[in-house]
N, C-alpha and C positions, 0 to 999 in steps of 0.2 A: 653236199650231202656227206655226212661223215657216219660210216658204219664202224662200230667199235672205236669211237673217237678217243678213247682213253688208252688205245694201244693195249699193252699188257700191264698198264699201271706202273709197275716198278722198273720197266725198262728206262735206263738212264736216271734212275732215281727221280723220276719226274715229281712224284708226290713228296719228296723230301726237299724240294727246292725251298730255301728260306723265304723268299718273297711270296711264293705261293701259299706257304704255311701261314705267313703274317696276314695276307688277305683273307685266308680261310677263317682264321681267328677272329678277325675284325667282323666278319659277317656270322659267326657261329655256325660255320659249314665245314664240310670236308675239303681237302684239295680237289678231289674228283668232282665235287659239286661246283666248285669255282671253275674248273676247267670246262665243265659242260655249260655253265652260265656264260662264260666267255665266248664259246662257240655260238650259242644261241643269240647273244647281243651282237655277234659279228654277222648274223644273217645265215648261219650254217644250220641245216636241218641235221639233228643228231639222232643216231639210232644206237644208244648204248648197248653193249652186250654184256649179259651177266646171267649166271644160273642161280645165284644167291638171292633169296627173296628180299633180304634186308637191303641189299645193294640195289635191287630193282626199285624198291620204294625210295631209297636214297636218290637215285637218278632222276625220279620224278619231282623230287622236292627242291627244285631250282627256280621256281617262278614266284617266290616270295621276297626277292631281293634283287637289286641291281648293282652291278659293278660300276665304279665311277670311271670317268675318262682316264684318270691317272692310273687306276688299277688296270684298265684295259691296256694302256700303253706298256706298263710294266710286264704284263703277261706277254704281249706281242714281242718284247725284246727277249723272251725266253726261248723263241723259236731257233732251233739248231740247224733247220733246213734239211735234217736227216729223217727219213721215214722211220717210224718205230716199228711197223709191221709191213712186210712186203717192200717190193721195189717195182714201180710201174715199168721200169726199163729192163727188168729181169723177169720173164714170164714164169720161170720156176719158182722164184721167191714169192711172186704174187699168188700163184697156185697154192703154195704151202701156207700162205697167210690166210687164204680163205678156208682152209681146213682146220685151223685151230679153233 
């Protein structure tokens, strides 16, 4: 399960990644939608966090396309192995992440 699976979006310029932008353009979607679709296709239950109505609607609009296996592999290779929010090994950082 992924709560706030997009982290804080701009952290590490995630949505500026050229490969993610290319995949998004190919599907007529936003990078955030591609990231959510990737997680869903990977079997992760996503609970995106947003207070903006337009983004909430955008977050639901991820079921009318599928990523190819090549696109899925490309996105998998983007993983830096670094948590974008919180650190499960540091209780103080985890607690701070739960409050934003």
